[in-house]
N, C-alpha and C positions, 0 to 999 in steps of 0.2 A: 295275932290278930284278934281284935276285940270282938265282941258278939254283934255290935252294931254294924261293924264293917261286914262281917260274913253274912248277915241278914240282908244288908243292902245289896250286896254283890249276888246273893242267891236270888233275891227278887228280880234284879235287873236280868239275870240269866233266864229265869222263868218267863219274864216278859218277852225277851228275844226268842225263846224257844215257842212261845205261842205263835208268833209271827212265822218262823221258820217251819214248824210242824204243819201249820195250816196249808203250806205248799206241798210239803212232801206227802202228807196223807190227809186230804181235806175231808174225806168221808168221816174221820175221826175227830180231827183237830180244827175243822173250820170254825169261824166265829159265828156264823149263821147258816142255817139250813132250811131249805124248802124242799118238800117230798110230794109228788103227785103220783098216786096209784090208781090203776084201773085195769080190770081184766087180767091181773097178774104181771103187769108190766109197771115198773116204777121209774120215774124220771126224778133226778135230784139236782138242785141247784145249791152250791155252796159259795159263801163269801169268805175269802182269806182274810189274814190279819192285816193285809195292805191293800185291801179293796178290790182285788180281781175276783171275777165271778167265774166260777168253774161249774159246767153243766154235765151231767152224765144222764144219758149218752150225750157225747160231744155233738155240737151243732144245734143244740136246743136254741130257741130265738132269743134267749136272754144272755147276755155276755157283756164283756167289757169291764168297766171299772165302776165301783161304788165310791163317789168323791169324799163323802164324809169318812168312810172307812180307810180310804186312802190317806186322808189328812191324819186321822187317828193313828194308823200304822206308823206314819213318819214321825209323829209326836212320840209315840212309844219307843222307837229306835233311838231317837234322840236323847229321850228321858232315860234309857237304859245306859247309854254311853255317859251321860252327865252323872248318873247315880254311881256307876263304877268309879269314875273319877273322883267324885265327892268321897267315896268310902276309901279309895287308895290314899288319896291326899289328906284325909280326914277333915274335909270341908262339910260341915254339917248343913249350911245353906245350900250347897250344890247337891247334897244327898237328898234334901227335902224337895227341892225343885224337880230332881229327876224323878223321884217317887211320884210326884203330882204329874208330871208329864206322862209317865208310864200309865197311870190310872186315866189320863185323858183319852187314851186310844179306845178301850172298850166302852168308856162313858160316852164317846162321840156316836158309837154304833147304837148305844141304847137311847140317847137323845134323838137320833135320826129316826129310830123306830116309834119311839113314843110321840114324837112331834109330827110324824109323817112327811118329814122333809125329803126323804129319798124315793127312789122308784119301787122300793120292795113292798111298801104298804099298797102302792098302786097295783103291784103284781098280785098280792093277795086279794084285793078287791076285784080285780079283772077275773080272777079264778073262781069267783062266786062269793067270796066272803062279804059279810056286811060292811058297810061304811065305817063302823064303830068296832071293827075287828081288833083284837089285842095282837098287836104286831110282835110282841116279844116272844110269845109262844101260843100254840093252840092247834087245833085241827077241826076241819069241817068235812062233811060228806055232801058232794053235790049230786043230787038225785037226778036221774034221767038216764036214758039209754045211751051210753053205759053209765053206771054209777062211778064218781071219782072221790078218793079220799085225799084231802090235801092236808099235810101237817107242816109246821114250821116252828122254828124257835131258835133262841140263842144257843150256841152249841159250846162244846168243850174249850175250844181256843179262847173264847170270851172270858171264860171263868179262870183259865190260866193267866190271861193278862191281868184280869183283876187281882188275882192272888199275887202276882208278881208286883203289881203297883203298891198293894198294901204292904207287902214285905219291904219293898224298896223304900216307901215313905217311913215305916217304922225304923227300918235300919239306918236310914239317912238321918232321921231325928235324933238317933242315939249314938252317931258317930263321936 
């Protein structure tokens, strides 16, 4: 097996694992995280690699699907499959397309946050953040009885998916 094939397959597997691990352990591998702390109690909201919203404790008012992240997760899975096929059959074009599709998954999340297209920038604004809040990462303290600390940011699963996409693209281009 050539180095390009191996790199493409490793990239595709890392991309797939970023989605799978975000379901298994969202507190570690989610793609995006919001934490709200007050009086020793912390509520957390996680977005997985395929757009599901997980809240801890369960039953928080935010739930359902994040549509851009759902589309991004589907593109990532399709891209990983195409990248693996391109590597196995030594099809450079398929490897490159697969790598690009893997990258589109986390990039859709980032575009969603930067452009304020989804509901998560609205959630941050509702929690007391200014309208021009950096939705990629940050924290604010909401003063008042009681005080709240709200922190948010892109999380480990997004970085895994980006790394998988870069490796898939590099490997696909060098098949």
